[in-house]
C-alpha positions in Angstrom: -0.2 -0.1 0.1 2.9 2.4 1.0 4.7 1.9 -2.2 1.6 2.4 -4.4 0.8 6.0 -2.5 4.7 6.9 -2.7 3.7 6.3 -6.8 0.7 8.2 -6.3 2.4 11.2 -5.0 5.2 11.0 -7.4 2.5 11.2 -10.2 1.1 14.3 -8.5 4.9 16.0 -8.3 5.6 15.3 -11.9 1.8 16.7 -13.1 2.0 19.6 -11.0 5.4 20.7 -12.1 4.8 19.7 -15.9 1.6 21.3 -15.4 2.7 24.5 -14.1 5.6 24.8 -16.8 3.1 24.3 -19.3 0.6 26.5 -18.1 3.6 29.6 -17.6 4.7 28.6 -21.2 1.1 28.7 -22.8 0.0 32.0 -21.4 3.6 33.5 -22.4 2.3 32.3 -25.8 -1.0 34.3 -25.4 0.0 37.2 -23.9 2.5 37.2 -27.0 0.1 36.5 -29.2 -2.7 39.7 -27.7 -0.3 42.0 -27.3 1.5 41.9 -30.7 -2.0 42.0 -32.2 -3.5 44.8 -29.9 0.1 46.7 -30.9 -0.2 46.2 -34.5 -4.4 47.5 -34.5 -3.5 50.6 -32.3 -0.9 51.3 -34.5 -0.6 49.5 -38.4 2.0 51.9 -39.8 5.4 50.6 -38.7 3.9 46.8 -40.1 2.8 48.4 -43.1 6.4 50.8 -43.8 7.7 47.1 -43.3 5.6 45.3 -45.7 6.1 48.1 -48.5 10.0 47.6 -48.3 9.2 44.5 -50.3 7.8 44.3 -53.9 4.1 43.2 -52.5 1.1 44.6 -54.5 -0.4 47.7 -52.2 -3.5 45.8 -51.8 -1.9 42.3 -50.5 0.6 44.6 -48.5 -2.9 46.7 -46.9 -4.5 43.1 -46.7 -1.9 41.4 -44.8 -1.4 44.7 -42.4 -5.3 44.6 -41.6 -5.6 40.6 -41.1 -2.5 39.6 -39.4 -3.3 41.1 -36.3 -6.4 40.2 -35.8 -5.4 36.9 -36.8 -3.3 36.5 -33.8 -5.7 38.3 -31.5 -7.8 35.3 -32.7 -5.7 32.8 -32.0 -5.0 34.6 -28.3 -8.3 34.7 -27.8 -8.8 30.6 -28.7 -5.9 29.4 -26.4 -7.1 31.8 -23.6 -10.7 30.2 -23.5 -9.0 27.0 -24.5 -10.9 26.9 -27.6 -9.6 23.6 -29.8 -6.5 23.8 -28.2 -4.4 21.1 -30.2 -5.2 22.8 -33.8 -4.8 26.4 -32.4 -1.3 25.6 -31.2 -0.8 23.8 -34.8 -1.8 27.4 -36.4 0.5 29.4 -33.7 3.3 27.2 -34.3 3.2 27.4 -38.1 2.7 31.7 -37.9 5.7 31.3 -35.2 7.8 29.4 -38.2 6.4 31.8 -41.2 7.8 34.6 -38.7 11.5 32.6 -38.3 11.6 32.4 -42.4 10.4 35.6 -42.5 13.2 37.2 -39.8 16.1 34.8 -41.6 14.7 36.5 -44.9 14.9 40.3 -44.4 18.7 39.5 -42.2 20.1 37.8 -45.3 19.0 40.3 -47.2 20.4 42.9 -44.6 17.1 44.8 -44.5 17.7 47.3 -41.6 14.4 48.9 -39.5 11.6 48.1 -37.6 9.5 44.9 -38.6 6.7 46.7 -36.7 6.0 43.1 -35.2 4.4 45.3 -31.8 3.5 48.4 -33.4 5.6 50.8 -32.1 4.8 49.8 -28.4 8.5 47.7 -28.8 11.1 48.2 -30.8 11.7 44.9 -33.1 14.9 45.4 -35.6 15.5 42.9 -38.1 18.4 41.0 -37.4 20.1 37.7 -35.2 18.3 39.3 -32.0 15.0 39.0 -33.7 15.7 35.4 -35.8 16.7 34.0 -31.9 13.3 35.5 -30.8 10.9 33.7 -33.4 12.6 30.8 -32.9 12.2 30.4 -29.2 8.5 31.4 -30.1 8.6 28.5 -32.1 10.1 26.2 -30.3 7.6 27.0 -27.1 4.8 26.6 -29.8 6.0 23.1 -30.6 6.5 22.0 -26.9 3.3 23.4 -26.0 1.8 21.3 -29.2 3.3 17.7 -28.1 3.2 18.5 -23.9 -0.5 19.1 -24.9 -0.9 15.9 -25.6 1.3 14.1 -23.0 -0.6 15.8 -20.0 -4.0 15.0 -21.1 -2.3 11.1 -20.8 -0.4 12.0 -16.9 -4.3 13.4 -16.2 -6.4 10.5 -17.2 -3.6 8.3 -15.4 -3.4 10.4 -12.1 -7.9 10.3 -12.2 -7.4 6.4 -13.1 -5.4 6.0 -10.0 -7.8 8.1 -8.0 -11.1 6.3 -8.8 -8.7 2.8 -7.8 
């Protein structure tokens, strides 16, 4: 009986630790998405100016400038209210991967300036710092996507042991 009790307590500690790390990372991603989207809605000009550096059409630049912040806010709200978490985390991972690719591209071609990622609220210049930041966001989102599945398994195991 004592061994079973120790196993149970170890599982509870493992779940508690994993859940705490998961939640910290999860809500950091939520805050990043909401903050980034809201700052671009408040001041879309830095993003529009960044897009104008490239040879995209003016219409495409306007569409991206209008839709990207709305998309980020929707993803942040879906995660905040825990709606379709698995699918939303996958979409967030793809979004962050596209940010990684974009930041590498603009750094390689030698573009200088602010990307407009956070409007005028936080200066975010092109370069290695932006690449590293975007890679970290991408890795966090992938970890959340993967861990979300394993945490569900741990929670089910815990509930099964509680019922016994």
